[in-house]
C-alpha positions as CSV (number, residue, x, y, z in Angstrom):
1,M,-74.9,2.0,-123.2
2,V,-75.1,-1.3,-123.3
3,S,-76.4,-3.5,-121.2
4,T,-75.4,-7.1,-120.0
5,P,-76.7,-10.5,-121.3
6,E,-78.2,-12.5,-118.4
7,P,-76.6,-15.8,-118.2
8,A,-79.0,-18.0,-120.5
9,L,-80.0,-20.9,-118.0
10,P,-79.0,-25.4,-118.6
11,R,-81.5,-25.7,-121.3
12,P,-84.5,-28.2,-119.6
13,L,-84.4,-31.5,-119.8
14,P,-86.3,-33.6,-123.2
15,G,-90.1,-31.5,-123.9
16,A,-89.4,-30.0,-120.5
17,I,-91.0,-32.2,-118.3
18,G,-90.0,-32.8,-114.5
19,L,-88.9,-36.2,-112.7
20,S,-88.7,-37.5,-109.7
21,H,-88.0,-40.9,-108.4
22,L,-91.4,-42.3,-106.5
23,S,-90.3,-45.4,-102.9
24,A,-95.0,-46.7,-102.7
25,Y,-96.0,-46.2,-99.4
26,D,-96.6,-49.0,-98.2
27,W,-99.3,-48.3,-94.9
28,E,-102.2,-50.0,-95.1
29,A,-105.4,-47.6,-95.9
30,A,-108.9,-48.2,-94.6
31,D,-109.6,-51.2,-97.8
32,G,-106.7,-53.2,-97.1
33,V,-104.5,-52.0,-99.6
34,C,-101.5,-50.1,-99.2
35,G,-100.2,-47.0,-101.4
36,G,-100.4,-43.3,-101.7
37,S,-103.3,-40.4,-102.1
38,P,-105.0,-40.6,-105.2
39,H,-105.2,-37.4,-106.8
40,L,-105.9,-35.7,-110.4
41,H,-103.5,-33.2,-112.2
42,L,-105.7,-30.6,-113.9
43,V,-103.5,-29.8,-117.4
44,C,-100.1,-32.5,-117.2
45,T,-100.3,-35.7,-118.0
46,E,-98.5,-37.7,-116.0
47,A,-96.1,-41.4,-117.1
48,Y,-95.0,-44.0,-114.6
49,V,-91.4,-46.0,-115.6
50,V,-91.7,-48.8,-113.5
51,T,-87.9,-49.3,-112.4
52,G,-88.2,-52.4,-109.9
53,G,-90.5,-54.3,-107.7
54,R,-94.6,-55.0,-108.4
55,G,-98.1,-52.6,-107.9
56,A,-100.1,-51.2,-109.3
57,V,-101.8,-47.9,-110.5
58,Q,-105.7,-47.5,-110.0
59,T,-107.4,-45.4,-112.2
60,L,-110.6,-43.6,-111.5
61,S,-111.9,-41.6,-115.7
62,P,-115.0,-41.2,-117.9
63,D,-114.2,-45.1,-119.6
64,G,-114.5,-46.1,-115.8
65,Y,-112.2,-48.1,-112.8
66,R,-109.0,-49.8,-114.4
67,D,-106.2,-51.5,-111.8
68,I,-103.1,-51.7,-114.1
69,P,-100.1,-54.1,-112.3
70,L,-97.2,-52.4,-112.7
71,E,-94.2,-54.9,-112.4
72,P,-90.6,-53.4,-113.9
73,G,-89.9,-52.1,-117.2
74,A,-94.0,-51.4,-117.3
75,V,-95.0,-48.3,-118.2
76,A,-98.2,-46.5,-117.7
77,W,-99.7,-43.5,-118.1
78,F,-102.6,-41.0,-117.7
79,T,-104.5,-37.3,-118.9
80,P,-105.9,-34.8,-117.4
81,G,-108.5,-35.6,-115.0
82,T,-107.8,-39.0,-114.2
83,V,-107.7,-39.5,-111.0
84,H,-105.1,-42.3,-110.1
85,R,-103.8,-44.5,-107.3
86,M,-100.2,-45.5,-106.3
87,V,-100.3,-49.3,-105.2
88,Q,-97.6,-50.6,-103.3
89,G,-97.4,-54.5,-104.2
90,G,-93.9,-55.5,-102.6
91,D,-90.7,-52.8,-103.1
92,L,-92.4,-51.1,-106.4
93,R,-89.6,-48.1,-107.7
94,I,-90.9,-46.0,-110.3
95,T,-89.7,-42.7,-112.1
96,V,-92.2,-40.7,-112.4
97,L,-92.2,-38.2,-115.9
98,M,-94.4,-35.0,-115.5
99,Q,-95.3,-32.9,-118.6
100,N,-95.8,-28.6,-118.5
101,S,-92.2,-28.7,-116.7
102,G,-92.6,-30.9,-113.6
103,L,-96.0,-28.7,-112.8
104,P,-98.1,-31.5,-111.0
105,E,-95.1,-30.7,-108.3
106,A,-95.6,-26.8,-108.3
107,G,-99.3,-27.2,-107.8
108,D,-101.1,-29.0,-110.2
109,A,-102.4,-31.5,-107.7
110,V,-106.0,-32.4,-106.1
111,F,-107.1,-35.0,-103.1
112,T,-109.9,-36.4,-103.7
113,F,-111.0,-35.3,-99.7
114,P,-114.6,-35.9,-99.2
115,P,-116.9,-33.0,-100.4
116,D,-117.2,-30.8,-97.7
117,V,-112.8,-30.5,-97.5
118,L,-113.3,-29.3,-101.3
119,A,-115.9,-26.8,-100.9
120,D,-114.0,-24.9,-98.2
121,P,-110.9,-24.0,-100.5
122,E,-108.7,-23.2,-96.6
123,R,-109.6,-26.4,-95.2
124,Y,-108.0,-27.8,-97.8
125,A,-105.1,-25.4,-98.7
126,A,-104.3,-26.9,-94.3
127,L,-104.6,-31.0,-95.1
128,A,-103.5,-30.6,-98.5
129,T,-100.3,-29.0,-97.4
130,L,-97.4,-30.8,-94.7
131,P,-95.1,-29.0,-92.6
132,S,-91.5,-28.6,-93.8
133,G,-88.9,-31.0,-93.4
134,T,-88.8,-35.2,-93.3
135,G,-89.4,-36.6,-89.4
136,A,-92.2,-38.3,-87.6
137,E,-94.2,-34.9,-87.7
138,V,-94.6,-34.4,-90.9
139,E,-94.8,-38.7,-91.4
140,Q,-98.5,-38.3,-89.5
141,A,-99.6,-35.6,-91.3
142,A,-98.6,-37.5,-94.7
143,R,-100.2,-40.9,-93.9
144,G,-103.7,-38.1,-92.2
145,R,-103.8,-36.2,-95.6
146,R,-103.8,-39.9,-97.9
147,D,-106.2,-41.4,-95.4
148,L,-108.5,-38.2,-96.8
149,A,-107.8,-39.1,-100.0
150,V,-108.6,-42.9,-100.0
151,E,-112.0,-41.7,-97.8
152,G,-113.8,-39.1,-100.7
153,Y,-111.8,-42.1,-103.7
154,L,-113.2,-45.0,-102.2
155,G,-116.5,-42.8,-102.5
156,L,-115.7,-42.0,-106.5
157,R,-114.9,-44.9,-107.0
158,E,-118.1,-46.9,-105.9
159,A,-120.4,-45.1,-107.9
160,L,-118.3,-45.3,-111.0
161,V,-119.0,-48.4,-111.0
162,A,-122.3,-48.8,-110.3
163,G,-122.5,-46.8,-113.5
164,D,-123.2,-42.9,-111.3
165,S,-120.6,-41.0,-112.6
166,G,-122.3,-37.6,-111.3
167,P,-119.3,-37.3,-108.0
168,Y,-116.6,-38.1,-110.5
169,A,-117.7,-35.1,-112.7
170,E,-118.3,-33.0,-109.6
171,F,-115.4,-34.3,-108.3
172,Q,-113.0,-32.4,-111.6
173,R,-114.8,-29.4,-111.1
174,A,-114.6,-29.0,-107.7
175,A,-110.7,-29.3,-108.2
176,A,-111.2,-26.9,-111.0
177,R,-112.4,-24.0,-108.8
178,L,-109.9,-24.5,-106.4
179,V,-106.6,-24.4,-108.7
180,R,-108.5,-21.3,-110.8
181,E,-106.5,-18.7,-108.8
182,K,-103.1,-20.4,-109.9
183,V,-103.4,-20.9,-113.4
184,P,-102.3,-17.4,-114.1
185,R,-98.8,-19.1,-112.4
186,W,-99.1,-21.8,-114.6
187,R,-99.4,-19.8,-117.6
188,E,-95.8,-18.6,-117.0
189,L,-94.0,-21.4,-115.8
190,W,-96.0,-22.9,-119.5
191,R,-94.4,-20.2,-121.5
192,A,-91.2,-20.4,-119.9
193,G,-90.5,-24.0,-120.1
194,A,-92.8,-26.4,-122.5
195,L,-93.8,-23.7,-125.1
196,A,-90.6,-21.8,-125.5
197,T,-89.3,-25.9,-125.5
198,A,-91.4,-26.1,-128.2
199,E,-90.5,-22.8,-129.7
200,R,-87.2,-23.3,-129.9
201,T,-87.4,-26.7,-132.5
202,G,-89.2,-24.8,-135.0
203,A,-86.5,-21.9,-134.8
204,Q,-83.7,-24.8,-135.3
205,L,-85.6,-26.4,-137.9
206,D,-85.7,-22.5,-140.1
207,A,-82.6,-22.6,-139.6
208,L,-81.5,-26.3,-141.3
209,L,-84.1,-25.4,-143.8
210,A,-82.5,-22.4,-144.6
211,G,-78.1,-24.6,-144.1
212,E,-77.5,-22.2,-141.9
213,P,-77.2,-24.9,-138.6
214,S,-75.1,-22.2,-136.3
215,Y,-76.7,-22.9,-133.0
216,L,-75.2,-26.3,-132.9
217,G,-72.1,-24.3,-132.0
218,E,-73.9,-23.9,-128.1
219,A,-74.4,-27.9,-128.2
220,T,-73.6,-29.0,-124.6
221,T,-74.3,-31.9,-121.9
222,Y,-75.9,-30.8,-118.4
223,E,-75.6,-34.0,-115.2
224,T,-77.6,-33.3,-112.3
225,A,-78.2,-35.4,-108.7
226,P,-81.7,-35.4,-106.6
227,T,-81.9,-32.2,-104.6
228,R,-83.4,-33.6,-102.2
229,L,-83.9,-37.2,-100.7
230,G,-87.0,-39.0,-99.4
231,G,-88.6,-36.0,-99.1
232,F,-92.8,-37.4,-98.5
233,G,-95.0,-36.6,-102.0
234,M,-98.3,-38.0,-103.2
235,C,-98.0,-41.1,-104.0
236,G,-95.0,-42.4,-101.4
237,R,-90.9,-40.9,-100.3
238,R,-89.8,-38.5,-103.4
239,D,-86.2,-37.9,-104.6
240,E,-86.8,-34.8,-106.1
241,Y,-84.5,-32.5,-108.9
242,N,-84.5,-28.7,-108.9
243,L,-83.8,-28.1,-112.4
244,P,-83.7,-24.9,-114.6
245,G,-86.7,-24.3,-116.2
246,T,-88.3,-27.9,-115.4
247,T,-89.4,-29.6,-112.4
248,L,-90.3,-27.1,-109.2
249,P,-91.0,-28.5,-106.0
250,Y,-93.0,-26.9,-104.0
251,G,-93.5,-26.1,-99.7
252,G,-95.8,-28.9,-98.4
253,E,-95.9,-31.8,-100.6
């Protein structure tokens, strides 16, 4: 019996990254700042490539609080555990590059909600998840989610600036507890994306060293376009790409 091989998926983007385009929210928060919902990622580094407008990204990490200006051509990136808040300064437009096949859009994100919300997984999930669609109801829910995240973020920032890293460290631990059950699925995505891509490069290097570059006969080109425009993301209105093996948008984000 001869089995029919499954069709190969298109190759992922370089390094098996995910990408999206964002226009930062212009909603004013409790502290008078316009922008998105502060959050962190647990296993992904994320980068902002500024393509238009101006603004900033505010971050919290063990090295303290930073307010990094953003203007066209600027690039800022932050490693796992860094709380980041995108700030709108005027028509800010960003291309977001995400490690591990776009895992931040597939669940690797925890909002800086107040401690009582973080301690209740069901309540957290209900407040973090948006209705489907892009209408007024979704906008209202996204704005409420942003405001709740800013509420928790401001407390974390105040403590960190005062030299007390305890609340920030506890938030990281709470975030880890919230995502623990998702880890097996994340491991599958990592193996199929970033790890598989790295292993493919290793095989290509072995082939070159052996003088047998037959894999170059598979060379080709791919193209794509956004599969959803103007969705409500964590930081702003988002144009997203649903690429096989890379960015995997999930409902409510």
